[in-house]
N, CA, C and O atoms as CSV, one atom per row, in Angstrom:
chain,resi,resn,atom,element,x,y,z
A,1,MET,N,N,0.814,-1.194,0.000
A,1,MET,CA,C,0.000,0.000,0.000
A,1,MET,C,C,0.861,1.263,0.000
A,1,MET,O,O,0.470,2.294,-0.548
A,2,ARG,N,N,2.023,1.168,0.615
A,2,ARG,CA,C,2.921,2.335,0.630
A,2,ARG,C,C,3.351,2.682,-0.789
A,2,ARG,O,O,3.417,3.860,-1.140
A,3,ALA,N,N,3.646,1.675,-1.614
A,3,ALA,CA,C,4.035,1.925,-3.008
A,3,ALA,C,C,2.876,2.575,-3.775
A,3,ALA,O,O,3.085,3.515,-4.541
A,4,PHE,N,N,1.665,2.075,-3.567
A,4,PHE,CA,C,0.494,2.674,-4.201
A,4,PHE,C,C,0.369,4.136,-3.776
A,4,PHE,O,O,0.176,5.018,-4.613
A,5,ALA,N,N,0.480,4.386,-2.474
A,5,ALA,CA,C,0.326,5.743,-1.938
A,5,ALA,C,C,1.356,6.693,-2.551
A,5,ALA,O,O,1.017,7.801,-2.967
A,6,ASN,N,N,2.607,6.254,-2.604
A,6,ASN,CA,C,3.657,7.097,-3.178
A,6,ASN,C,C,3.392,7.391,-4.649
A,6,ASN,O,O,3.567,8.524,-5.096
A,7,GLU,N,N,2.974,6.385,-5.400
A,7,GLU,CA,C,2.674,6.588,-6.830
A,7,GLU,C,C,1.473,7.506,-6.996
A,7,GLU,O,O,1.472,8.359,-7.884
A,8,TRP,N,N,0.455,7.352,-6.165
A,8,TRP,CA,C,-0.742,8.188,-6.239
A,8,TRP,C,C,-0.378,9.652,-6.003
A,8,TRP,O,O,-0.815,10.533,-6.744
A,9,ILE,N,N,0.426,9.911,-4.965
A,9,ILE,CA,C,0.873,11.273,-4.652
A,9,ILE,C,C,1.713,11.827,-5.802
A,9,ILE,O,O,1.505,12.965,-6.224
A,10,GLU,N,N,2.655,11.038,-6.312
A,10,GLU,CA,C,3.505,11.493,-7.421
A,10,GLU,C,C,2.681,11.789,-8.670
A,10,GLU,O,O,2.970,12.742,-9.393
A,11,ALA,N,N,1.654,10.975,-8.925
A,11,ALA,CA,C,0.793,11.209,-10.081
A,11,ALA,C,C,0.088,12.555,-9.951
A,11,ALA,O,O,0.064,13.341,-10.899
A,12,TRP,N,N,-0.481,12.819,-8.791
A,12,TRP,CA,C,-1.139,14.113,-8.582
A,12,TRP,C,C,-0.147,15.263,-8.700
A,12,TRP,O,O,-0.455,16.284,-9.315
A,13,ASN,N,N,1.024,15.111,-8.125
A,13,ASN,CA,C,2.010,16.189,-8.166
A,13,ASN,C,C,2.545,16.423,-9.575
A,13,ASN,O,O,3.049,17.506,-9.872
A,14,SER,N,N,2.442,15.424,-10.439
A,14,SER,CA,C,2.872,15.576,-11.835
A,14,SER,C,C,1.835,16.333,-12.671
A,14,SER,O,O,2.155,16.857,-13.738
A,15,HIS,N,N,0.596,16.388,-12.181
A,15,HIS,CA,C,-0.542,16.996,-12.890
A,15,HIS,C,C,-0.839,16.278,-14.203
A,15,HIS,O,O,-1.458,16.853,-15.098
A,16,ASP,N,N,-0.403,15.034,-14.323
A,16,ASP,CA,C,-0.637,14.210,-15.521
A,16,ASP,C,C,-1.971,13.493,-15.333
A,16,ASP,O,O,-2.063,12.517,-14.589
A,17,LEU,N,N,-2.999,13.985,-16.013
A,17,LEU,CA,C,-4.352,13.468,-15.814
A,17,LEU,C,C,-4.450,11.969,-16.088
A,17,LEU,O,O,-5.102,11.250,-15.331
A,18,GLU,N,N,-3.821,11.490,-17.144
A,18,GLU,CA,C,-3.893,10.057,-17.466
A,18,GLU,C,C,-3.205,9.220,-16.394
A,18,GLU,O,O,-3.685,8.143,-16.041
A,19,ARG,N,N,-2.101,9.705,-15.884
A,19,ARG,CA,C,-1.405,8.991,-14.800
A,19,ARG,C,C,-2.270,8.943,-13.551
A,19,ARG,O,O,-2.343,7.909,-12.887
A,20,ILE,N,N,-2.918,10.041,-13.229
A,20,ILE,CA,C,-3.815,10.079,-12.073
A,20,ILE,C,C,-4.954,9.074,-12.259
A,20,ILE,O,O,-5.244,8.279,-11.364
A,21,LEU,N,N,-5.595,9.118,-13.428
A,21,LEU,CA,C,-6.742,8.253,-13.700
A,21,LEU,C,C,-6.390,6.771,-13.751
A,21,LEU,O,O,-7.267,5.924,-13.585
A,22,SER,N,N,-5.125,6.447,-13.978
A,22,SER,CA,C,-4.714,5.043,-14.082
A,22,SER,C,C,-4.963,4.262,-12.794
A,22,SER,O,O,-4.965,3.031,-12.812
A,23,HIS,N,N,-5.169,4.946,-11.701
A,23,HIS,CA,C,-5.399,4.288,-10.415
A,23,HIS,C,C,-6.851,3.861,-10.201
A,23,HIS,O,O,-7.148,3.131,-9.256
A,24,TYR,N,N,-7.757,4.311,-11.074
A,24,TYR,CA,C,-9.186,4.147,-10.842
A,24,TYR,C,C,-9.830,3.193,-11.840
A,24,TYR,O,O,-9.431,3.135,-13.003
A,25,SER,N,N,-10.838,2.437,-11.374
A,25,SER,CA,C,-11.588,1.526,-12.229
A,25,SER,C,C,-12.568,2.308,-13.103
A,25,SER,O,O,-12.838,3.483,-12.850
A,26,GLU,N,N,-13.089,1.657,-14.115
A,26,GLU,CA,C,-14.065,2.294,-15.008
A,26,GLU,C,C,-15.353,2.635,-14.275
A,26,GLU,O,O,-16.029,3.601,-14.627
A,27,ASP,N,N,-15.700,1.845,-13.255
A,27,ASP,CA,C,-16.959,2.082,-12.538
A,27,ASP,C,C,-16.726,2.728,-11.168
A,27,ASP,O,O,-17.447,2.446,-10.211
A,28,ILE,N,N,-15.726,3.585,-11.086
A,28,ILE,CA,C,-15.374,4.289,-9.856
A,28,ILE,C,C,-16.542,5.129,-9.334
A,28,ILE,O,O,-17.304,5.709,-10.107
A,29,VAL,N,N,-16.665,5.180,-8.014
A,29,VAL,CA,C,-17.605,6.071,-7.349
A,29,VAL,C,C,-16.790,6.902,-6.356
A,29,VAL,O,O,-16.134,6.356,-5.469
A,30,VAL,N,N,-16.839,8.217,-6.513
A,30,VAL,CA,C,-16.113,9.141,-5.646
A,30,VAL,C,C,-17.130,10.032,-4.947
A,30,VAL,O,O,-18.064,10.536,-5.570
A,31,ILE,N,N,-16.939,10.218,-3.652
A,31,ILE,CA,C,-17.766,11.148,-2.889
A,31,ILE,C,C,-16.821,12.130,-2.204
A,31,ILE,O,O,-15.948,11.742,-1.428
A,32,SER,N,N,-17.017,13.411,-2.511
A,32,SER,CA,C,-16.086,14.422,-2.022
A,32,SER,C,C,-16.759,15.783,-1.913
A,32,SER,O,O,-17.512,16.177,-2.803
A,33,PRO,N,N,-16.493,16.505,-0.825
A,33,PRO,CA,C,-17.015,17.865,-0.721
A,33,PRO,C,C,-16.395,18.803,-1.762
A,33,PRO,O,O,-17.028,19.781,-2.159
A,34,ILE,N,N,-15.181,18.523,-2.203
A,34,ILE,CA,C,-14.559,19.340,-3.259
A,34,ILE,C,C,-15.292,19.114,-4.576
A,34,ILE,O,O,-15.471,20.050,-5.355
A,35,ALA,N,N,-15.714,17.886,-4.828
A,35,ALA,CA,C,-16.500,17.604,-6.036
A,35,ALA,C,C,-17.780,18.435,-6.024
A,35,ALA,O,O,-18.185,18.981,-7.050
A,36,LYS,N,N,-18.407,18.523,-4.865
A,36,LYS,CA,C,-19.638,19.313,-4.769
A,36,LYS,C,C,-19.352,20.782,-5.062
A,36,LYS,O,O,-20.133,21.448,-5.742
A,37,ARG,N,N,-18.240,21.280,-4.553
A,37,ARG,CA,C,-17.873,22.678,-4.779
A,37,ARG,C,C,-17.599,22.944,-6.265
A,37,ARG,O,O,-18.004,23.979,-6.794
A,38,LEU,N,N,-16.917,22.018,-6.933
A,38,LEU,CA,C,-16.522,22.237,-8.324
A,38,LEU,C,C,-17.585,21.859,-9.346
A,38,LEU,O,O,-17.645,22.445,-10.427
A,39,THR,N,N,-18.437,20.867,-9.002
A,39,THR,CA,C,-19.385,20.359,-9.996
A,39,THR,C,C,-20.845,20.522,-9.593
A,39,THR,O,O,-21.743,20.373,-10.422
A,40,GLY,N,N,-21.082,20.831,-8.309
A,40,GLY,CA,C,-22.448,20.916,-7.823
A,40,GLY,C,C,-22.988,19.594,-7.320
A,40,GLY,O,O,-24.112,19.524,-6.823
A,41,ASN,N,N,-22.180,18.529,-7.449
A,41,ASN,CA,C,-22.603,17.203,-7.006
A,41,ASN,C,C,-21.452,16.553,-6.240
A,41,ASN,O,O,-20.334,16.477,-6.749
A,42,ALA,N,N,-21.718,16.091,-5.035
A,42,ALA,CA,C,-20.674,15.462,-4.223
A,42,ALA,C,C,-20.306,14.065,-4.713
A,42,ALA,O,O,-19.245,13.546,-4.367
A,43,LYS,N,N,-21.181,13.450,-5.519
A,43,LYS,CA,C,-20.958,12.072,-5.975
A,43,LYS,C,C,-20.608,12.072,-7.464
A,43,LYS,O,O,-21.355,12.586,-8.297
A,44,ILE,N,N,-19.452,11.480,-7.773
A,44,ILE,CA,C,-18.972,11.329,-9.148
A,44,ILE,C,C,-19.005,9.840,-9.465
A,44,ILE,O,O,-18.426,9.038,-8.732
A,45,VAL,N,N,-19.678,9.462,-10.552
A,45,VAL,CA,C,-19.826,8.052,-10.902
A,45,VAL,C,C,-19.261,7.814,-12.304
A,45,VAL,O,O,-19.662,8.464,-13.269
A,46,GLY,N,N,-18.316,6.864,-12.395
A,46,GLY,CA,C,-17.742,6.474,-13.677
A,46,GLY,C,C,-16.487,7.248,-14.013
A,46,GLY,O,O,-16.313,8.395,-13.603
A,47,LYS,N,N,-15.615,6.598,-14.767
A,47,LYS,CA,C,-14.316,7.181,-15.076
A,47,LYS,C,C,-14.417,8.409,-15.977
A,47,LYS,O,O,-13.615,9.334,-15.846
A,48,ALA,N,N,-15.381,8.433,-16.883
A,48,ALA,CA,C,-15.541,9.610,-17.748
A,48,ALA,C,C,-15.897,10.844,-16.916
A,48,ALA,O,O,-15.350,11.924,-17.137
A,49,ALA,N,N,-16.809,10.684,-15.965
A,49,ALA,CA,C,-17.178,11.793,-15.085
A,49,ALA,C,C,-16.010,12.174,-14.177
A,49,ALA,O,O,-15.804,13.351,-13.881
A,50,LEU,N,N,-15.248,11.171,-13.737
A,50,LEU,CA,C,-14.084,11.438,-12.900
A,50,LEU,C,C,-13.040,12.229,-13.677
A,50,LEU,O,O,-12.426,13.148,-13.135
A,51,ARG,N,N,-12.833,11.877,-14.948
A,51,ARG,CA,C,-11.892,12.601,-15.810
A,51,ARG,C,C,-12.276,14.088,-15.874
A,51,ARG,O,O,-11.424,14.964,-15.724
A,52,ALA,N,N,-13.549,14.356,-16.097
A,52,ALA,CA,C,-14.016,15.743,-16.193
A,52,ALA,C,C,-13.810,16.482,-14.871
A,52,ALA,O,O,-13.374,17.633,-14.860
A,53,TYR,N,N,-14.125,15.817,-13.761
A,53,TYR,CA,C,-13.961,16.420,-12.434
A,53,TYR,C,C,-12.491,16.706,-12.136
A,53,TYR,O,O,-12.148,17.810,-11.712
A,54,PHE,N,N,-11.627,15.722,-12.355
A,54,PHE,CA,C,-10.204,15.925,-12.075
A,54,PHE,C,C,-9.607,16.996,-12.987
A,54,PHE,O,O,-8.778,17.789,-12.540
A,55,ALA,N,N,-10.013,17.032,-14.247
A,55,ALA,CA,C,-9.516,18.063,-15.174
A,55,ALA,C,C,-9.915,19.450,-14.664
A,55,ALA,O,O,-9.116,20.385,-14.700
A,56,LYS,N,N,-11.144,19.572,-14.193
A,56,LYS,CA,C,-11.625,20.835,-13.641
A,56,LYS,C,C,-10.822,21.209,-12.397
A,56,LYS,O,O,-10.472,22.374,-12.205
A,57,GLY,N,N,-10.535,20.222,-11.556
A,57,GLY,CA,C,-9.751,20.466,-10.345
A,57,GLY,C,C,-8.333,20.900,-10.644
A,57,GLY,O,O,-7.818,21.817,-10.004
A,58,LEU,N,N,-7.692,20.256,-11.604
A,58,LEU,CA,C,-6.327,20.630,-11.974
A,58,LEU,C,C,-6.291,22.037,-12.562
A,58,LEU,O,O,-5.333,22.781,-12.355
A,59,GLU,N,N,-7.341,22.393,-13.295
A,59,GLU,CA,C,-7.424,23.743,-13.863
A,59,GLU,C,C,-7.668,24.782,-12.764
A,59,GLU,O,O,-7.081,25.864,-12.785
A,60,ALA,N,N,-8.529,24.452,-11.814
A,60,ALA,CA,C,-8.865,25.380,-10.733
A,60,ALA,C,C,-7.710,25.593,-9.758
A,60,ALA,O,O,-7.591,26.655,-9.146
A,61,TYR,N,N,-6.860,24.577,-9.619
A,61,TYR,CA,C,-5.743,24.637,-8.664
A,61,TYR,C,C,-4.428,24.337,-9.393
A,61,TYR,O,O,-3.887,23.242,-9.237
A,62,PRO,N,N,-3.902,25.275,-10.183
A,62,PRO,CA,C,-2.703,25.014,-10.978
A,62,PRO,C,C,-1.444,24.761,-10.138
A,62,PRO,O,O,-0.481,24.172,-10.627
A,63,ASP,N,N,-1.453,25.204,-8.882
A,63,ASP,CA,C,-0.304,24.980,-8.003
A,63,ASP,C,C,-0.514,23.775,-7.079
A,63,ASP,O,O,0.210,23.613,-6.096
A,64,LEU,N,N,-1.498,22.936,-7.393
A,64,LEU,CA,C,-1.823,21.769,-6.578
A,64,LEU,C,C,-0.588,20.923,-6.306
A,64,LEU,O,O,0.165,20.589,-7.220
A,65,HIS,N,N,-0.391,20.584,-5.043
A,65,HIS,CA,C,0.734,19.744,-4.634
A,65,HIS,C,C,0.354,19.052,-3.332
A,65,HIS,O,O,-0.144,19.693,-2.406
A,66,PHE,N,N,0.588,17.743,-3.262
A,66,PHE,CA,C,0.262,16.970,-2.071
A,66,PHE,C,C,1.527,16.484,-1.379
A,66,PHE,O,O,2.510,16.133,-2.032
A,67,THR,N,N,1.490,16.470,-0.054
A,67,THR,CA,C,2.548,15.883,0.766
A,67,THR,C,C,1.917,14.765,1.585
A,67,THR,O,O,1.006,15.006,2.377
A,68,LEU,N,N,2.399,13.557,1.394
A,68,LEU,CA,C,1.866,12.385,2.092
A,68,LEU,C,C,2.354,12.357,3.534
A,68,LEU,O,O,3.541,12.544,3.805
A,69,HIS,N,N,1.409,12.118,4.470
A,69,HIS,CA,C,1.762,12.036,5.890
A,69,HIS,C,C,1.582,10.639,6.467
A,69,HIS,O,O,2.452,10.160,7.196
A,70,GLU,N,N,0.474,9.976,6.158
A,70,GLU,CA,C,0.190,8.661,6.743
A,70,GLU,C,C,-0.475,7.759,5.722
A,70,GLU,O,O,-1.193,8.219,4.834
A,71,VAL,N,N,-0.221,6.461,5.865
A,71,VAL,CA,C,-0.877,5.436,5.051
A,71,VAL,C,C,-1.436,4.402,6.023
A,71,VAL,O,O,-0.682,3.769,6.762
A,72,PHE,N,N,-2.749,4.231,6.023
A,72,PHE,CA,C,-3.400,3.246,6.873
A,72,PHE,C,C,-3.929,2.127,5.985
A,72,PHE,O,O,-4.804,2.342,5.147
A,73,GLU,N,N,-3.386,0.936,6.180
A,73,GLU,CA,C,-3.769,-0.207,5.352
A,73,GLU,C,C,-4.961,-0.934,5.942
A,73,GLU,O,O,-5.058,-1.125,7.155
A,74,GLY,N,N,-5.868,-1.338,5.063
A,74,GLY,CA,C,-7.003,-2.151,5.449
A,74,GLY,C,C,-7.016,-3.405,4.596
A,74,GLY,O,O,-6.078,-3.656,3.839
A,75,GLU,N,N,-8.052,-4.177,4.712
A,75,GLU,CA,C,-8.241,-5.370,3.897
A,75,GLU,C,C,-8.926,-4.943,2.610
A,75,GLU,O,O,-10.139,-4.732,2.585
A,76,GLY,N,N,-8.148,-4.816,1.540
A,76,GLY,CA,C,-8.693,-4.361,0.264
A,76,GLY,C,C,-8.973,-2.869,0.216
A,76,GLY,O,O,-9.718,-2.393,-0.640
A,77,SER,N,N,-8.366,-2.133,1.148
A,77,SER,CA,C,-8.587,-0.688,1.191
A,77,SER,C,C,-7.385,0.012,1.806
A,77,SER,O,O,-6.503,-0.618,2.390
A,78,VAL,N,N,-7.376,1.328,1.658
A,78,VAL,CA,C,-6.310,2.147,2.230
A,78,VAL,C,C,-6.882,3.524,2.546
A,78,VAL,O,O,-7.804,3.994,1.881
A,79,VAL,N,N,-6.326,4.159,3.563
A,79,VAL,CA,C,-6.621,5.555,3.852
A,79,VAL,C,C,-5.312,6.311,3.730
A,79,VAL,O,O,-4.327,5.990,4.395
A,80,LEU,N,N,-5.317,7.327,2.864
A,80,LEU,CA,C,-4.149,8.179,2.676
A,80,LEU,C,C,-4.416,9.511,3.358
A,80,LEU,O,O,-5.424,10.166,3.093
A,81,CYS,N,N,-3.504,9.904,4.239
A,81,CYS,CA,C,-3.595,11.195,4.911
A,81,CYS,C,C,-2.507,12.081,4.345
A,81,CYS,O,O,-1.330,11.720,4.363
A,82,TYR,N,N,-2.897,13.236,3.844
A,82,TYR,CA,C,-1.937,14.116,3.189
A,82,TYR,C,C,-2.345,15.561,3.410
A,82,TYR,O,O,-3.397,15.852,3.980
A,83,GLU,N,N,-1.488,16.459,2.945
A,83,GLU,CA,C,-1.732,17.889,3.056
A,83,GLU,C,C,-1.529,18.498,1.677
A,83,GLU,O,O,-0.630,18.093,0.940
A,84,ASN,N,N,-2.367,19.477,1.328
A,84,ASN,CA,C,-2.192,20.107,0.026
A,84,ASN,C,C,-1.335,21.372,0.144
A,84,ASN,O,O,-0.883,21.724,1.234
A,85,GLN,N,N,-1.121,22.039,-0.968
A,85,GLN,CA,C,-0.259,23.211,-1.047
A,85,GLN,C,C,-0.740,24.366,-0.166
A,85,GLN,O,O,0.055,25.233,0.197
A,86,ALA,N,N,-2.011,24.389,0.178
A,86,ALA,CA,C,-2.574,25.448,1.018
A,86,ALA,C,C,-2.541,25.093,2.499
A,86,ALA,O,O,-2.963,25.886,3.341
A,87,GLY,N,N,-2.036,23.895,2.818
A,87,GLY,CA,C,-1.984,23.461,4.207
A,87,GLY,C,C,-3.228,22.743,4.680
A,87,GLY,O,O,-3.342,22.427,5.865
A,88,THR,N,N,-4.167,22.476,3.781
A,88,THR,CA,C,-5.376,21.744,4.138
A,88,THR,C,C,-5.060,20.270,4.296
A,88,THR,O,O,-4.477,19.656,3.402
A,89,LYS,N,N,-5.441,19.705,5.423
A,89,LYS,CA,C,-5.234,18.282,5.662
A,89,LYS,C,C,-6.397,17.494,5.088
A,89,LYS,O,O,-7.551,17.916,5.166
A,90,ALA,N,N,-6.075,16.333,4.504
A,90,ALA,CA,C,-7.089,15.498,3.872
A,90,ALA,C,C,-6.844,14.037,4.198
A,90,ALA,O,O,-5.718,13.627,4.479
A,91,ALA,N,N,-7.916,13.257,4.156
A,91,ALA,CA,C,-7.835,11.802,4.284
A,91,ALA,C,C,-8.766,11.212,3.239
A,91,ALA,O,O,-9.939,11.578,3.162
A,92,GLU,N,N,-8.240,10.304,2.441
A,92,GLU,CA,C,-9.051,9.651,1.419
A,92,GLU,C,C,-9.069,8.157,1.693
A,92,GLU,O,O,-8.025,7.513,1.798
A,93,CYS,N,N,-10.268,7.626,1.804
A,93,CYS,CA,C,-10.462,6.193,1.990
A,93,CYS,C,C,-10.750,5.583,0.621
A,93,CYS,O,O,-11.714,5.963,-0.042
A,94,MET,N,N,-9.915,4.641,0.203
A,94,MET,CA,C,-10.041,4.016,-1.110
A,94,MET,C,C,-10.242,2.522,-0.961
A,94,MET,O,O,-9.545,1.864,-0.188
A,95,VAL,N,N,-11.202,1.991,-1.707
A,95,VAL,CA,C,-11.497,0.562,-1.733
A,95,VAL,C,C,-11.114,0.055,-3.117
A,95,VAL,O,O,-11.438,0.678,-4.128
A,96,PHE,N,N,-10.418,-1.085,-3.154
A,96,PHE,CA,C,-9.907,-1.643,-4.398
A,96,PHE,C,C,-10.773,-2.776,-4.914
A,96,PHE,O,O,-11.378,-3.513,-4.136
A,97,ASP,N,N,-10.829,-2.910,-6.237
A,97,ASP,CA,C,-11.488,-4.066,-6.843
A,97,ASP,C,C,-10.467,-5.205,-6.968
A,97,ASP,O,O,-9.335,-5.076,-6.501
A,98,ASP,N,N,-10.856,-6.295,-7.584
A,98,ASP,CA,C,-9.985,-7.470,-7.700
A,98,ASP,C,C,-8.779,-7.237,-8.597
A,98,ASP,O,O,-7.823,-8.012,-8.548
A,99,THR,N,N,-8.800,-6.188,-9.417
A,99,THR,CA,C,-7.675,-5.899,-10.311
A,99,THR,C,C,-6.699,-4.900,-9.710
A,99,THR,O,O,-5.689,-4.568,-10.332
A,100,GLY,N,N,-6.991,-4.417,-8.501
A,100,GLY,CA,C,-6.109,-3.462,-7.849
A,100,GLY,C,C,-6.399,-2.012,-8.171
A,100,GLY,O,O,-5.611,-1.127,-7.838
A,101,LYS,N,N,-7.536,-1.763,-8.824
A,101,LYS,CA,C,-7.946,-0.388,-9.135
A,101,LYS,C,C,-8.897,0.110,-8.052
A,101,LYS,O,O,-9.619,-0.675,-7.438
A,102,VAL,N,N,-8.891,1.416,-7.827
A,102,VAL,CA,C,-9.794,2.013,-6.850
A,102,VAL,C,C,-11.197,2.022,-7.444
A,102,VAL,O,O,-11.422,2.563,-8.526
A,103,VAL,N,N,-12.143,1.411,-6.719
A,103,VAL,CA,C,-13.530,1.344,-7.174
A,103,VAL,C,C,-14.454,2.265,-6.375
A,103,VAL,O,O,-15.514,2.666,-6.854
A,104,LYS,N,N,-14.036,2.594,-5.150
A,104,LYS,CA,C,-14.785,3.529,-4.298
A,104,LYS,C,C,-13.782,4.409,-3.570
A,104,LYS,O,O,-12.738,3.943,-3.113
A,105,MET,N,N,-14.121,5.698,-3.469
A,105,MET,CA,C,-13.251,6.625,-2.754
A,105,MET,C,C,-14.102,7.692,-2.087
A,105,MET,O,O,-15.006,8.265,-2.695
A,106,ARG,N,N,-13.792,7.944,-0.820
A,106,ARG,CA,C,-14.441,9.028,-0.072
A,106,ARG,C,C,-13.344,9.958,0.433
A,106,ARG,O,O,-12.371,9.518,1.045
A,107,ALA,N,N,-13.517,11.242,0.167
A,107,ALA,CA,C,-12.545,12.244,0.584
A,107,ALA,C,C,-13.053,12.996,1.808
A,107,ALA,O,O,-14.246,13.276,1.933
A,108,HIS,N,N,-12.129,13.317,2.708
A,108,HIS,CA,C,-12.440,14.036,3.950
A,108,HIS,C,C,-11.401,15.137,4.125
A,108,HIS,O,O,-10.221,14.930,3.841
A,109,TYR,N,N,-11.831,16.296,4.586
A,109,TYR,CA,C,-10.925,17.439,4.723
A,109,TYR,C,C,-11.073,18.071,6.102
A,109,TYR,O,O,-12.170,18.151,6.655
A,110,ALA,N,N,-9.931,18.520,6.648
A,110,ALA,CA,C,-9.936,19.184,7.958
A,110,ALA,C,C,-10.387,20.625,7.798
A,110,ALA,O,O,-10.462,21.362,8.781
């Protein structure tokens, strides 16, 4: 899980949308208060919708940068605790499918 976490953080810090999306399944479900702020809906369903949401986020936050603080491993899941460029602390709970892709993700912010 530590390797996944490091790659996930590096993908976001690269701002490479395809690299970021490579971690997610086609039928991903994301629930996030940031999604609600950017799209009007807290729930994002499917990789195409996720692509649009992440593209909007990268455009809205051109200086986006994450620093990883903690990795909590679960059975088929992980919680990543990190901080963004503005000092906002976040925790994302990710559940994996049988292929190792994230199929469900919930974001939490301090």
